[in-house]
N, C-alpha and C positions, 0 to 999 in steps of 0.2 A: 653691338650697341650703335644705334643711329643717333644723330645729333652731333653737336660739336664734340670733338675728341681731343682738341688741343687749341691753344691760342698762342700767337707769336708776335713779336715785334721784330721788324727787319729794317736795316738801313737801306737807303736807295741813292746814295751819293753818286752824282753823274760822273765824277772823276774816276770811278771804278768800273764804269760800264764796259770799257775795253780793258780786260785784265792786264795785258802786257804793258799798257800805258799808265797803270795805277801807280801812285807814289809809294815808295817803300814803306812809309809809316802807316799806310792803309792796307797793306797786304795781309796783316794778321786779321783784320776785319773781314776780308774776302774769305780767308780760310774758315773763319767762324761761321760765315753764311753758308759755305759749302757743307760744313759739319752739321749745322742745324737742318739743312735741307735733307741730308742723309737720315737724320733722326726723324724728320717728318715723313719721309718716304717709307721708313721702316715700320711705321704704325699703320700704313696702308689706308690713307684717306681716299674717299671717292671724289672729293672736290676740295680745292683751295679757294677760299673767299678772301680776296685781297682788297683792303681799303687803302686807297692811295692819297697821300697828302698833296700830290701834284696833279690830280684830276680834280679841279676846283669848280664846283657848281654854285651858283648864287642862291637859288631858291629850292630847287627840287633835287631829290635823290634819284639815282638811276642804278640799274643793274645791267651789266653787259650780258645780253642773252644770246650772243652769237653761237651757232653750233661749232664754229672754229674761229680762233683768233689768229689772223694772219696779217702781216704788214711790216712796216719799218717804223721804228720809234725814233723820233727826233725830239731833243730837248729844246723847246722854244727859247729858253733862257740861256742855253749853252750848246748851240748846235755844233760847236767844235768838239765837244766831249761826247755827245750822243748824236751822231750825224746821220742817222737813218739806219739803225741796227735791226736786222731781220728777226722776226719771231714767228713761231707757228705752234700753237697750243690748242688742244681740244677745249671746247666750251661745254656747258651743261645747261641748255635752254630750259629743260624741265625744272631743274632746281632753281634756276634764275627766276622763272615766272612764279614759282612757289614763294620765293623770297619777296618778290614784288607784292604778292598778295598778303603775305604775313605782315609786312610793314604797313601796307595800305590800311589794314584792319585797325591799326593803331592811330589812324587819322594823321599820318605823316605823308606828305606829297611825294610820290615815287612813281617812276615809269620804267618800263623795259627799254633798253637801248638795243635796237637791232639795225642801226644805221650801217649800211655796207661800206661807207667811206670813213668810218670811225677808226682812229689809230691810237695805240697805247701811248700814254705819257711815260716818262722814264721812271716815275714812281711805281708803275706796274712792271716795266721791263726789267729794271735792275734786280729787284729781289727774285723774281721768277727765273731770271737767267742763272742765278747761283743756287737757288733753292731746288729747282727742278730743271736742270739744264737740258734734259732729254725730252721734256714735255710729257712725262709719264702720267701726270695727274690732271684731269680736267679742272678748269678754273673759271671763275666769274670775278668781276671786279666792281667796286663801288667807289664813289667819290667822297671828298670832304665837302660839306655843304655850308656855305658861309652864313646862311640864315638859320642854321640849326643850332640849338643850344647844346651844351654838354649832355643834358638829360635826354634830349632827343637822340643824340648819337648813341647814348647808352641803350635806349629803347631799340634802336635799329640793330645793335649788336645782339641783343637778346632774341630778336626776330630771326637772326641767322640760325640759331639753335632750333627754333620752332620750325623753320622751313626745312632744315636738314632732317628733323624727326618726321615731318609730314611726308617727305619723299624717300625715307629710308636711307639717307646718305650719311656717311661718316665724314664730317667736315672739319677742316682746320681754318681758323680765322687768323689772317695775318694783317697787322697794322704796318703799313709801309710808311715809316715816319722816324724822324730823329726824336731824341728826348729834349735836352736843352737846345734852343734854336735862336739865340741872339746872334745872328750871323754877321760876319765882317769880312772884308777882303783879306785874303791870306789863307791858303788851304791848310796850313799847319797850325793855325790858331786854335787854342782850347777855349771852352767855356770858362767863365770865372770860377774861382775856387768855391764860392757859395753855390753856384749852379751845379758844379760837379758833385758837391755834397748832397744837394737835393736829388740829383739823378741817382746817386748811390742809395739814398734812402728809398726812393721810389722802386728801384730795381730790387733791393732787398725784400721789400714788402711784397712785390709781385711774385718773386720766386718762392717766397714763403707761403703764398696763397692768402695773404692777409689783405683781402680786398676791402674789408670794412675800414681799415686804417687808411688805405689809399683814398677811398671815397670821401672820408671825413675831411681830408685836406687837399683834395684834388684841384678845386678851383685856385687855391692859393699856390699850389705847386705849379700849375700852368702859368700863372703870372710871374712867379719867381724865376722860372727858367725860360720864359718866352716860348712856351711849347709850340711846336709847329702846328700851323692851322688852328691855333688857340687850344690845342689839345683834343680836337675832335676825333682824329683817328685813334688816339689812345682811349678816348671815352667809348668809342665803338667797341674796341677790344675789351675794355673792362665790362661792358654789358654782356658780351659773349662769355667772358670768363665767369661772370656771376651766374649766368644760366648753367654753365658747365658745372660749377661748384654746387649749385642747387641740386643737381642730379647725382653728382659723384661724391659729395660730402666734403672732401678736402682736395686741395691742389698743391702741387709743388713744381718747381721749375729749375731751369739751368741756363746759365749764360754761356754762349759759344763764342770763343775768341775774346779779344780785349775790348774794353770801352775805348772808343777811338774818336779823335777830334776831326773836324772838317769845317774850316772857315768859321770857327767859333761855336759850332754845334757839337753836341755829344751824341754818340751813336753806339748801339749795342744790339746783338742778336740774342733774343730772349725767347724761351719756349716753356710754356706752362701746360702741364697735363695732370690728370687725376692721379 
């Protein structure tokens, strides 16, 4: 079966970029990411499409269409935590271009990124470092777009499935994002009790494949939890999940590792499949 075969939510906390320096309270989250990565690799996708909350674009969408992604990732906001960590992953320019074309047909502004000087943000680096540490699966990445509505992000997610089917790819869509994201100084701080309850409700519905219930309250959820990038990466994920559910009929999912705090944000590794 070509097209999307799974959708996932992955943390990207810069404090875990170097595993041996990660705080003890976040090590369970790291193990969960590793376990989810093993589950993703076991279903043998041809490409991972990662939407990063930390590649922020103002107006246009982009798809990284490099034949190979090589460089060093630096977290501009925290260069002490992500100080130039090396990465080397295969790209998929053919799929990337097909994704550009699929999105453009929906009157959404999008371009292929082939800039030879481009370097990954840590929202790309951290998840892939744990999900696919050996770089076994080709990958393309997309940003979060400030001018995009939640509906536009949903549309782009659905286009990922179209591009995968057009190119005969088995694809996994990963939203690199927190859930609750009202951040504050202090790595061990949790979201509020109300935000934790909202995250649990969102997670339960996603893992049950109840996308209609999520969509009905999604804008309110995003405001309630201060969703990262306004919920745009999650909206892209939900669009892809809706396309997958439309073909597969039903979805179910699993959480890997614990729901974990980081500076007031809530984070979880979630995988949804037919």
